[in-house]
N, C-alpha and C positions, 0 to 999 in steps of 0.2 A: 505494499501500500504505500503511495508517492505520500511525502510529509507536508503539509502548510505550510505556509513563510508565515514565520513568528512575526506579531505586530511592531517587531523593534528592530526588525534582520539590518536596518541599517548600520544602527549603532553595535550592532554584533558583530557585522564585517568587519567594522573598525577594527574593535576589539579584537578580533582572531586575529587580524595581519598585526597587529604589533605584539600581542602576544606570541603568536608563531616566528615574526622576523625578529623580535628583540630581545624575547622569554624575561629574565628577571630585571633587566634593564627599565623594562617597557612600566613594569609595575612600583617601582619604587622612581618614576616620575611622579607617580599618584601620592606616595605616604607608604606606600605596603609592602611589609617584608613575605611574605607568602601569597602564593597563589590563592590559596583558599579564603584567605581576608579578601582578597581581593575580587575574587567571584562575590561574596558574603556580601559584599557592598552594592553590587548592583541587583541584588535581592532588595536589601533594604530600600533602594531610592527606587525600588517597584519598577525597574526593567526587565526582571527575569523572575520566574516564579523560583526557581531552584540556580544552583552556583555550576550545576552541572550544566545548563544551559548554553554559559559561555565558553566553560571548560571544552562543551562541545562543537561550539565554532572553531576555536583554535585547533582543534585536532582534524576539524574539515580541511583547513588550509596550510596545518605542518606539511602534507607532501610537497607543497611548492616551493616548500624552503628549508636549506642545508643544515636542519637541525638534528639532533639525535633522538629525536621522537618522529615515528612512522607516521602516526596521526590514521586517518581512517581513510589508507591509501585506496580500502576497494571501493569510494566512492568515484574512481577515477577522475577525469576534467571536469565531474558535475559543478566544481566552487571554483576553478580556475579563471573563468570572465572576472568575479568580484576582486581577484586578489592582481588581477592585469589593471582593470579601471581604477584601482587604488595606487598601483604600482604608476600609472601614468601621471597621475597627479602628483603621489606626495612618497614615490619611490624613491627619492634621492637625500629626502631626510634621515636626520638620526632620531633616535628615541627620544631625546628631548623637545625635538622639532614636532617629531609625529604625534604625541602623546599631547601638546597644545593643539592638534586638529582636533585629538577626541575632546579634550577640554572642551573647544569652542562650539563642539558638535553637542556635548551635553549638557551648554549654559544654552545654545540658541535653541536646541527641541525641544530639553525639559525641564527650563530655566534651572540648573543645576549651577551653583554657584560658590560649589565648598574650594574648588581649585584655582590658584592663581593663573593667569593665561595671559600669553604675551607671542603675538605671532606677526611675523611680520608682514608686508603689504601684500606681496605675491603670495604667500599663501592662504591671505584672506580672499582674493580672487580666485583660487584654485580651489577653495573649498565654497567659495557663491557656484562654480561650473560645476561639481560634484552634483550638485543637488539637478541639474539640467538630464531630464532623460535622453535628449538627443547626444548631448555629450557620450555618456556611456553607449548607446547603440553606436556611433562614430567609432569608438576604441573598440570595442567587440568587433567590428568588421573589419578594423585594420589588423587586428590580428587574426582573423580566422576567415579572410574573404578568399583565399585560397580552396577553400571547403566548397565554396560555392562552383556548380559545375561550367556555367557560363564564365566565370574568371579564372577558372584554373589554370596554371601555371602561368598566370597573368602577374606582370607587374603594376604597381601601383605608383600615382603621382597624386601630391593631398592639395586639394584645389581649395579646401576652406576660405584659408586668408584671402579670396580672390572675391569671393562673394557675387560668382555668375550665376547662379541659379542652378552649382551643382557640387558635390562634397567633393567626390573623387575620380580621376583619370585611371579607368583602369586598360592597361596593352596588353591583349592578348593576339600573340604572333603580331600580324600587320594590323591588326583591327582596332582600336578603340573605344571602348563604350563608356560613357559617362553616368554615375549614380550620384543619384540622393541618395540616404539615408535617414528612415525615420524610427523610431523607437516606440515601441509601444510594450506597456508593461504586463500587461493580460495576454490569455493566446490570442484574442483579437480585439479588433477597434478598428477606431478611425485614424486618418491624418488628414494634415490641409498641406498643401501648395501655395509658395508665395508668389506672386506676380512674375517676380524672374525665371521661378523655377517651372512656372508653367509654360512660358515663352518658350525656355529651351528644350522641356519637354515634346513640344511643340514643332521647332526646329530638326528635331536629332531624330526623333521618332523612335525606332527598333532600334537606335543608337544611346538613347535614354534609358536606363531603369531604374526603377524605385526598388530598392531594397530594406524591406522591413526587418528588422531585428526584434520578433516576437516573444511574448513569455519572460520579460529583462528580468523581472521579480523570482524566476525560478531558475527553470534551464532555457536560456534563448536559444530558439529557432531563425532560419532565415525564410523568406518568401519575397522571392522576385518578380517585378510585373514590370516586361518593355512593353514601351509606346505605352505609357498609361492615359496618355489625352485620348489616343483609340479604343483603350480598353476599359475603362473606369466610367464613372460620371461624375462628373464635378458642375457644381454649383457653383456659381461666381458669386461673392460677397464683398460690397463695399462699404468700407467705414469710414468714416468723418478722419479726416487727419490731425494728428496732435500738432499743436504749435510746439515749435523747436525753438528751445533759447540758445541765443549765442552769446560769446562775449569778446566786444573789442576793443582793443588797444585805442584808447583816446588820443595818443600822441606817438610820433612814430618816436624807436629805442634811440634812433644816435642821431 
């Protein structure tokens, strides 16, 4: 029987990552000397019902780190995408800096202010990006696009910085595909296209592919849709444009 996603799975993933990667150095950043007391703390603040839930998340992520524990290796790569998502955002941080990310999450999501928090501006920016479904889907695609038949053995170019209506170009032999990645937390759901994405889909037709990353909350799967304008039914919605503020210098610098 498939286990249901824990209601606090996001913080559990962050905790499991920290425990698996940094071991006791991680719990010391919270003022604890033993893992059991660390686990119990999250029972006391009503994040989990038993400390074993926190330990289990460490076990799930242990196989992906070079520590002495084997963890739940029999789970295979089920939790690999969660490790990869955190890696892409905070993989270069040491135990102290990463612990501050977790403390920031506890304060932001649960109003827990038991710990002093000091994070660099760039860490705050990455923390905000962590909340976005789109980023998680894009990172999953970057790490796994070669498992999709149409992109197999292809090379990838990241186009997100350019904002031109698609996220990536995947080159397969002499052929180039443009793909826009959309993330959906459950096994099914809806997505939208921006005006620019719609125009690129209309322009490139079969070479424009929507890649849906479904079931992000559990075990992600891909669904690709080529020529989405032809194969799907979109309704145009027009929103009143918001006023944009700009700040101009009152005089020249020199």
